[in-house]
C-alpha positions as CSV (number, residue, x, y, z in Angstrom):
1,M,-11.4,-103.9,95.4
2,V,-10.1,-100.1,95.1
3,Q,-8.3,-100.7,92.1
4,H,-11.1,-102.1,90.6
5,S,-12.9,-98.7,91.0
6,D,-9.9,-97.1,90.0
7,S,-8.9,-98.7,87.1
8,K,-13.1,-98.3,86.4
9,S,-12.8,-94.6,86.6
10,R,-10.0,-94.3,84.2
11,S,-11.7,-96.4,81.6
12,E,-14.8,-94.2,81.9
13,K,-12.3,-91.1,81.7
14,R,-10.7,-91.9,78.8
15,E,-14.1,-92.9,77.1
16,V,-15.1,-89.5,77.8
17,I,-11.9,-87.7,76.8
18,F,-12.1,-90.1,73.3
19,G,-15.6,-89.6,72.9
20,R,-14.5,-85.1,73.5
21,G,-12.2,-85.4,71.3
22,M,-14.8,-87.0,68.1
23,A,-17.2,-84.2,69.4
24,A,-14.3,-81.9,69.0
25,V,-13.9,-82.7,65.3
26,S,-17.3,-82.7,64.7
27,A,-18.0,-79.3,66.1
28,V,-14.9,-78.2,64.0
29,A,-16.5,-79.9,60.9
30,L,-20.0,-78.0,61.3
31,C,-18.1,-75.1,61.7
32,L,-16.3,-75.4,58.5
33,I,-19.5,-75.9,57.0
34,M,-21.0,-72.6,58.1
35,L,-18.4,-70.9,56.7
36,I,-17.9,-72.2,53.7
37,S,-21.7,-72.4,53.0
38,T,-21.8,-68.7,54.3
39,A,-19.4,-67.6,51.6
40,D,-20.9,-69.1,49.0
41,V,-24.1,-67.4,49.7
42,V,-22.5,-64.2,49.8
43,G,-19.8,-64.8,46.9
44,R,-22.5,-66.0,45.1
45,Y,-25.5,-63.2,45.8
46,F,-23.1,-60.2,46.4
47,F,-19.6,-60.7,44.0
48,L,-21.7,-62.9,41.5
49,A,-18.5,-65.2,42.7
50,P,-19.7,-68.3,44.1
51,I,-17.2,-71.0,46.0
52,N,-16.6,-74.0,43.4
53,G,-17.1,-77.3,44.6
54,A,-18.9,-76.1,48.0
55,S,-21.9,-78.4,48.0
56,E,-19.6,-81.2,47.3
57,L,-17.0,-79.9,50.6
58,V,-20.1,-79.4,52.4
59,A,-21.4,-82.9,52.0
60,M,-18.0,-84.5,52.7
61,L,-17.6,-82.6,55.8
62,L,-21.1,-83.7,57.0
63,V,-20.0,-86.8,57.1
64,V,-17.6,-86.0,59.4
65,G,-19.7,-83.7,61.5
66,A,-22.9,-85.9,62.0
67,T,-21.2,-88.9,62.4
68,F,-18.4,-88.2,64.9
69,G,-21.0,-86.5,67.3
70,W,-23.0,-89.7,68.0
71,G,-20.9,-91.3,70.4
72,Y,-20.1,-88.4,72.8
73,C,-23.9,-88.0,72.6
74,E,-24.7,-91.4,73.8
75,L,-22.4,-91.1,76.4
76,R,-23.8,-88.5,78.1
77,N,-27.1,-89.2,77.2
78,G,-27.2,-86.1,75.5
79,H,-29.9,-87.2,72.7
80,I,-33.8,-87.3,73.2
81,R,-35.4,-89.8,74.6
82,I,-39.0,-90.8,74.6
83,T,-40.3,-93.0,77.8
84,V,-43.9,-92.8,77.8
85,F,-44.4,-96.8,77.1
86,T,-41.5,-97.7,79.5
87,E,-41.7,-95.1,82.5
88,H,-45.3,-96.9,83.0
89,L,-43.3,-100.5,83.1
90,P,-40.3,-99.6,85.4
91,K,-39.6,-103.4,86.2
92,M,-39.6,-103.7,82.2
93,T,-37.3,-100.9,81.8
94,K,-34.2,-102.6,81.9
95,Q,-34.8,-105.5,80.1
96,F,-35.8,-103.1,76.8
97,N,-32.9,-101.2,77.8
98,I,-30.6,-104.1,77.1
99,F,-33.3,-105.0,73.6
100,T,-32.4,-101.7,72.7
101,Y,-28.9,-101.8,73.1
102,I,-28.5,-105.3,71.1
103,V,-30.2,-103.7,68.3
104,C,-28.1,-100.9,68.1
105,I,-24.9,-102.9,68.3
106,I,-26.1,-104.7,65.5
107,T,-27.1,-101.5,63.6
108,T,-23.9,-99.9,64.4
109,G,-21.9,-103.2,63.5
110,L,-23.2,-103.3,60.3
111,L,-23.0,-99.6,59.3
112,A,-19.1,-99.7,60.6
113,W,-18.4,-102.8,58.0
114,R,-20.6,-101.4,55.5
115,S,-18.2,-98.0,55.8
116,G,-15.3,-99.9,55.9
117,L,-15.9,-102.2,52.8
118,Q,-16.6,-98.6,51.3
119,F,-13.4,-97.2,52.5
120,W,-11.4,-100.2,51.0
121,D,-13.2,-100.2,48.0
122,Y,-12.9,-96.0,47.1
123,L,-9.0,-96.5,48.5
124,F,-8.2,-99.3,45.6
125,R,-11.0,-98.0,42.8
126,T,-8.9,-96.4,40.0
127,R,-12.1,-94.7,38.7
128,G,-15.3,-93.1,40.5
129,H,-13.3,-92.6,44.0
130,L,-12.8,-88.6,43.4
131,S,-15.7,-86.1,44.0
132,D,-16.7,-85.0,40.7
133,L,-15.9,-80.5,40.6
134,I,-13.2,-80.6,43.0
135,K,-11.6,-83.7,42.6
136,I,-11.3,-84.6,46.4
137,P,-10.9,-88.0,47.0
138,Y,-13.8,-90.1,49.2
139,W,-11.4,-92.4,50.9
140,P,-10.6,-90.3,54.3
141,F,-14.4,-89.1,54.5
142,M,-15.2,-93.0,54.4
143,L,-12.5,-94.1,56.8
144,L,-13.8,-91.7,58.9
145,Q,-16.9,-92.5,59.3
146,T,-16.1,-96.4,59.9
147,I,-14.0,-94.8,62.8
148,A,-17.3,-93.0,64.0
149,M,-19.1,-96.0,63.9
150,A,-16.6,-98.3,65.7
151,W,-16.7,-96.1,68.4
152,L,-20.6,-95.8,68.4
153,F,-20.4,-99.4,68.2
154,I,-18.1,-99.7,71.0
155,V,-20.4,-97.1,73.2
156,F,-23.3,-98.9,73.0
157,I,-21.5,-102.3,74.1
158,I,-20.5,-100.7,76.8
159,R,-23.9,-99.3,77.5
160,L,-24.9,-103.0,77.0
161,V,-22.6,-104.1,80.0
162,K,-23.8,-101.3,82.5
163,A,-27.3,-102.3,82.0
164,F,-26.6,-106.0,82.2
165,R,-24.9,-105.0,85.5
166,G,-27.5,-102.8,86.6
167,E,-25.3,-99.4,86.5
168,D,-27.8,-98.1,83.5
169,N,-29.0,-95.1,84.5
170,Y,-32.0,-95.0,81.6
171,G,-35.1,-95.4,83.0
172,T,-34.5,-93.8,86.4
173,N,-35.8,-89.9,87.0
């Protein structure tokens, strides 16, 4: 029994470490977005020399900055949760959470699958696979989005299993 709890804590530690790593990559991407945007605005208005392709680069970095933090945010319950309805129905909270996790698993599974197909398409496409101005290929960003969606899919599966076991801490104040 002790070994089971030790392995459980190790797996939870791995989840958190992986999630923190992805959140760190997200933070770096968001910092780069901030620096590029600031340099572009300063260059445009003070030196009359904007950064060519800054908007393309910001859009591509936003894929990483937005999606890589979602899994860690879900692991840490760091998002906004409105419980106006469920806090008055404590017996129904577990069933509602299970339903919510199933919907989230289906949604993120579809997003991961479609992102993977788009990645594959961009990887082997001969035309339309590069950004217009700075000619950066789209496929690395689609690969990163696929990884992020697959991680979020796994996180929701973990949450669903915990909800079935009664270990889910949602709905409790």
